[in-house]
C-alpha positions in Angstrom: 4.8 11.8 5.7 3.2 8.5 7.3 4.7 6.0 4.9 8.3 6.0 5.1 9.4 2.5 3.7 7.4 -0.1 1.4 7.7 -2.2 4.4 4.9 0.0 6.4 2.2 -2.1 5.0 0.8 -5.3 6.1 1.8 -8.6 4.6 -1.7 -9.5 3.4 -2.0 -6.6 1.1 1.6 -7.6 -0.6 0.9 -11.2 -1.0 -2.8 -10.7 -2.4 -1.4 -8.4 -4.8 1.5 -10.8 -5.6 -1.0 -13.6 -6.2 -2.9 -11.4 -8.6 0.1 -10.7 -10.7 1.5 -14.0 -10.8 -1.8 -16.0 -11.4 -3.7 -13.2 -13.3 -0.9 -11.1 -14.9 -3.1 -9.6 -17.6 -6.3 -8.7 -15.3 -7.0 -5.2 -14.4 -7.6 -4.9 -11.0 -8.7 -2.0 -8.7 -8.1 -1.8 -4.8 -10.5 0.2 -2.6 -10.5 1.7 0.9 -12.8 0.3 3.7 -12.8 2.2 6.9 -14.1 -0.4 9.6 -14.9 2.1 12.3 -18.6 2.9 12.0 -19.6 6.4 11.9 -16.4 8.0 10.5 -16.8 10.6 7.9 -13.7 11.7 6.0 -13.7 15.8 5.1 -12.3 16.6 1.7 -9.0 17.9 3.8 -9.0 14.2 4.9 -9.4 12.8 1.5 -6.5 15.2 -0.1 -4.0 14.2 2.9 -4.7 10.5 1.7 -4.0 11.2 -1.8 -0.7 13.1 -1.0 0.3 9.9 1.2 -0.7 7.9 -1.8 1.5 9.8 -4.3 4.4 9.6 -1.7 4.0 5.9 -1.4 4.2 5.7 -5.4 7.5 7.3 -5.0 9.1 4.9 -2.5 11.7 2.4 -3.5 13.2 -0.5 -1.3 16.7 0.1 -0.4 19.5 -2.5 0.1 18.7 -3.2 3.8 15.1 -3.6 3.2 15.5 -5.9 0.2 18.4 -7.8 2.6 15.6 -8.0 5.3 13.1 -9.6 2.9 15.4 -12.1 1.6 16.5 -13.3 4.9 12.9 -13.5 6.4 
């Protein structure tokens, strides 16, 4: 798996999600992946692997060490 921690993401995504959650708690939102590299074509195998990674990401939780890091940053 590529993602081994919920900290393996960028701060922009987290803060934008938090802003939506706090400012518009009843809103339904949809996030969309955008590949910024022109000419890249994803095969079905790529899509399947990405979906597998997303499923794995959904199973992750913060451990105590990560929560300590976040609270002290």
